[in-house]
C-alpha positions as CSV (number, residue, x, y, z in Angstrom):
1,M,8.5,-0.8,-65.1
2,R,8.9,2.1,-62.7
3,K,5.4,1.5,-61.3
4,Y,6.2,-2.1,-60.8
5,Y,9.3,-1.3,-58.7
6,I,7.2,1.2,-56.7
7,F,4.6,-1.5,-56.1
8,I,7.2,-4.0,-55.0
9,A,8.8,-1.5,-52.6
10,A,5.4,-0.6,-51.1
11,L,4.5,-4.2,-50.7
12,G,7.8,-4.8,-48.9
13,V,7.1,-1.9,-46.5
14,L,3.6,-3.2,-45.7
15,T,5.0,-6.7,-45.1
16,A,7.5,-5.3,-42.7
17,V,4.8,-3.3,-40.9
18,F,2.7,-6.4,-40.5
19,I,5.6,-8.5,-39.2
20,I,6.6,-5.9,-36.7
21,G,3.0,-5.4,-35.6
22,G,2.5,-9.1,-35.2
23,L,5.6,-9.5,-33.1
24,S,4.5,-6.6,-30.9
25,L,1.2,-8.3,-30.3
26,T,2.3,-11.8,-29.8
27,G,5.9,-11.3,-28.7
28,S,9.0,-12.6,-30.4
29,P,10.4,-16.1,-29.7
30,F,13.3,-14.4,-27.9
31,S,11.1,-12.4,-25.6
32,E,9.0,-15.5,-24.9
33,K,12.1,-17.3,-23.8
34,L,13.0,-14.5,-21.4
35,I,9.5,-14.6,-19.9
36,K,9.8,-18.4,-19.4
37,L,13.2,-17.9,-17.7
38,D,11.8,-15.4,-15.3
39,Q,8.8,-17.6,-14.6
40,Q,11.2,-20.4,-13.7
41,R,13.0,-18.1,-11.3
42,L,9.8,-17.1,-9.6
43,N,8.8,-20.8,-9.4
44,D,12.1,-21.5,-7.7
45,F,11.6,-18.6,-5.3
46,N,8.2,-19.9,-4.4
47,T,9.5,-23.4,-3.6
48,I,12.3,-21.9,-1.6
49,K,9.8,-19.7,0.3
50,Y,7.7,-22.7,1.4
51,A,10.9,-24.6,2.5
52,I,12.0,-21.6,4.6
53,E,8.5,-21.4,6.2
54,N,8.8,-25.1,7.1
55,Y,12.2,-24.5,8.5
56,Y,10.9,-21.6,10.6
57,R,8.1,-23.7,12.0
58,D,10.6,-26.3,13.3
59,K,13.5,-24.0,14.3
60,K,11.7,-20.7,15.1
61,V,14.5,-18.9,13.2
62,L,15.3,-18.2,9.6
63,P,18.0,-20.3,8.0
64,V,21.5,-18.8,7.8
65,N,21.8,-19.8,4.2
66,L,19.8,-21.7,1.5
67,R,22.1,-24.8,1.5
68,I,20.7,-26.1,4.7
69,L,17.2,-26.5,3.0
70,P,16.2,-29.9,1.5
71,S,18.6,-31.0,-1.2
72,N,15.9,-31.4,-3.9
73,I,15.2,-27.7,-4.0
74,K,16.6,-25.7,-7.0
75,L,18.9,-23.0,-5.6
76,S,20.6,-21.8,-8.8
77,D,19.5,-19.5,-11.7
78,P,18.3,-21.5,-14.7
79,K,20.5,-19.4,-17.1
80,S,23.6,-18.4,-15.3
81,G,23.8,-21.3,-12.8
82,K,24.7,-18.8,-10.1
83,E,23.1,-19.6,-6.7
84,Y,20.3,-17.3,-5.7
85,D,21.2,-14.7,-3.2
86,F,19.5,-14.9,0.2
87,A,19.5,-12.1,2.7
88,V,17.8,-11.7,6.1
89,I,16.0,-8.4,6.7
90,S,14.7,-9.1,10.2
91,S,13.8,-12.0,12.4
92,T,10.9,-12.9,10.2
93,Q,11.7,-11.2,6.9
94,Y,14.1,-12.1,4.1
95,K,14.7,-11.5,0.4
96,L,15.7,-13.6,-2.6
97,C,17.7,-12.0,-5.4
98,T,18.9,-12.9,-8.9
99,E,19.3,-11.5,-12.4
100,F,15.9,-11.1,-14.1
101,S,15.5,-11.0,-17.9
102,A,12.5,-8.6,-18.1
103,D,10.9,-5.8,-16.2
104,T,7.5,-6.5,-14.7
105,E,7.7,-4.0,-11.8
106,K,4.2,-2.9,-10.7
107,S,3.0,-0.5,-8.0
108,G,0.4,-1.4,-5.5
109,P,-2.6,0.7,-4.4
110,E,-1.9,4.4,-3.9
111,R,1.5,3.9,-5.5
112,G,2.7,1.8,-2.5
113,V,4.6,-1.4,-2.9
114,I,3.4,-4.8,-1.8
115,Y,5.7,-7.6,-0.6
116,S,3.7,-10.8,-0.3
117,N,3.8,-14.5,0.3
118,S,1.2,-15.0,-2.4
119,S,1.7,-15.1,-6.1
120,S,1.2,-11.3,-6.3
121,S,4.7,-10.8,-5.0
122,T,6.3,-11.4,-8.4
123,S,7.1,-7.9,-9.6
124,H,10.7,-7.3,-10.4
125,R,13.0,-5.1,-12.5
126,K,15.2,-6.2,-15.4
127,G,18.6,-7.0,-14.2
128,Y,19.6,-7.8,-10.6
129,D,16.6,-7.4,-8.3
130,C,15.2,-8.9,-5.1
131,I,11.8,-10.0,-3.9
132,S,11.0,-9.7,-0.2
133,Y,9.1,-12.2,1.8
134,S,7.8,-12.5,5.4
135,I,7.1,-15.5,7.5
136,P,3.3,-15.8,7.7
137,S,1.6,-15.2,11.0
138,Y,0.2,-18.7,11.3
139,A,3.7,-20.2,11.0
140,M,4.8,-18.3,14.2
141,R,2.3,-20.2,16.4
142,P,1.0,-17.4,18.5
143,T,-0.7,-18.4,21.8
144,P,-4.4,-19.4,21.1
145,T,-7.2,-17.9,23.1
146,P,-9.9,-20.5,23.8
147,Y,-13.5,-19.4,23.2
148,R,-15.8,-21.4,25.4
149,S,-19.4,-20.7,26.4
150,P,-20.0,-20.0,30.1
151,A,-23.5,-21.1,31.1
152,S,-24.4,-17.5,31.9
153,L,-23.6,-16.2,28.4
154,T,-25.1,-16.9,25.0
155,M,-22.8,-18.3,22.3
156,T,-23.1,-15.1,20.2
157,T,-21.5,-13.1,23.0
158,L,-18.1,-14.7,22.6
159,C,-18.0,-16.8,19.5
160,P,-17.9,-15.2,15.9
161,G,-18.9,-18.6,14.5
162,S,-21.0,-21.5,15.9
163,F,-20.5,-23.8,18.8
164,M,-19.9,-27.5,18.4
165,N,-19.0,-29.8,21.3
166,D,-18.5,-26.7,23.5
167,E,-15.9,-25.2,21.1
168,C,-16.2,-22.2,18.8
169,I,-16.0,-23.2,15.1
170,L,-15.5,-20.7,12.3
171,P,-17.6,-21.4,9.2
172,N,-14.7,-20.9,6.7
173,G,-11.7,-21.4,9.0
174,C,-10.8,-17.7,9.1
175,L,-12.5,-14.3,9.6
176,D,-11.1,-10.9,8.4
177,S,-12.4,-7.6,9.7
178,D,-11.1,-5.4,6.9
179,G,-9.8,-7.5,4.0
180,L,-6.7,-6.1,2.3
181,N,-7.2,-2.5,3.5
182,Y,-3.8,-1.0,4.2
183,F,-5.3,2.2,5.4
184,K,-7.2,0.8,8.3
185,R,-6.1,-1.4,11.2
186,G,-8.0,-4.6,11.1
187,S,-7.5,-8.2,12.4
188,I,-8.1,-11.8,11.5
189,T,-9.4,-14.6,13.7
190,Y,-8.7,-18.2,12.8
191,S,-9.0,-21.7,14.2
192,N,-5.9,-22.8,16.1
193,P,-4.2,-25.2,13.7
194,T,-2.5,-27.1,16.6
195,G,-5.3,-27.4,19.1
196,E,-8.5,-25.9,20.5
197,G,-9.5,-22.3,20.5
198,L,-9.1,-19.3,18.2
199,I,-6.1,-17.0,17.4
200,T,-6.6,-13.3,16.7
201,L,-3.9,-11.2,15.0
202,F,-4.0,-7.5,14.5
203,D,-2.4,-5.5,11.7
204,K,0.8,-3.8,12.8
205,C,3.6,-1.5,11.7
206,I,7.0,-3.1,11.2
207,E,9.5,-1.6,13.5
208,G,12.0,0.7,11.8
209,L,10.3,0.4,8.4
210,N,7.4,2.4,6.9
211,Q,5.5,-0.8,6.2
212,V,2.3,-2.4,7.3
213,E,2.1,-6.1,8.2
214,E,-1.4,-6.8,6.9
215,N,-3.1,-10.0,8.1
216,Y,-5.8,-11.4,5.8
217,C,-7.7,-14.6,5.1
218,N,-6.5,-16.3,1.9
219,P,-8.4,-19.1,0.0
220,K,-6.5,-22.3,0.1
221,Q,-4.7,-23.0,-3.1
222,P,-4.8,-26.3,-5.0
223,E,-1.2,-27.2,-4.0
224,D,-2.2,-26.6,-0.4
225,S,-4.9,-29.4,-0.5
226,F,-7.8,-27.2,-1.6
227,E,-10.8,-27.9,0.5
228,M,-14.5,-27.3,-0.2
229,T,-17.5,-28.5,1.7
230,G,-20.5,-28.0,-0.6
231,N,-20.1,-24.4,-1.7
232,R,-18.0,-23.5,1.2
233,I,-14.4,-22.4,0.5
234,V,-11.9,-22.9,3.3
235,Y,-9.6,-20.0,4.1
236,E,-6.3,-19.8,5.9
237,P,-4.4,-17.0,7.6
238,D,-1.8,-15.2,5.5
239,V,0.2,-12.0,5.7
240,R,1.2,-9.3,3.2
241,I,3.8,-6.6,3.7
242,Y,2.9,-3.3,2.2
243,Q,5.2,-0.3,1.8
244,C,3.4,2.9,2.6
245,A,3.5,5.3,-0.3
246,A,5.1,8.8,-0.3
247,G,3.0,11.1,1.8
248,Y,1.9,8.2,4.0
249,E,3.4,6.8,7.2
250,C,2.6,3.6,9.1
251,R,0.9,4.3,12.4
252,N,-0.9,1.8,14.6
253,G,-1.1,-0.8,11.9
254,A,-2.2,1.3,9.0
255,C,-0.8,3.7,6.4
256,V,-2.1,7.2,7.2
257,V,-1.6,10.6,5.5
258,V,1.2,12.6,6.9
259,V,-0.1,15.9,8.2
260,T,2.3,18.8,8.0
261,D,1.9,22.2,9.6
């Protein structure tokens, strides 16, 4: 009889171990619910972000609050019902804040931090936290520089793409000199979305902050009317804000190592 009780107790321990192990691998229903709540918050943030960018295109300024955005946008936390906090950081930067259910904070390359307009800007801490955004360069409508071919010059002298009807055409809509390299100053060149010519933007440091404004070419997403011509993917200009890590400082559009005597 004693052996029987020992067997039952051991079986109970093993069952508990398997249950706990299974939950650790698959996640409990409660933790899944928390993840879904955070995902809904991030989806709301993404919708708000695009609405703010559209507002900026029209008004050339950030909105003073979220309530002046289109009425069909969700502005409240799915659990608490509290309106998301919105704060302006600079003339082209802002942050959205709320109470998150889980901690998914991640560090960027070289332990720096990335603030992005893309889906990678979703890291956050459990509890009250903010995600920072920046108006993308293409929404600011910089002055285009026409690239036309004088008779005395070849097309390869001025145009990084090919000429069509006397205009320089980029093969994929956007060219990037350095990719997402925060430690080198690069530039992007893209077709003027509102007329003829090309626009070139260089990486730069954000005044007063140890951050790089990194311009890069981003493949168009399905929700942005994904375009492909044969095997050619169409790219569009985008911007990512990168916080230089400890031991680095932003100089001339790049994070460089701080040299001390």
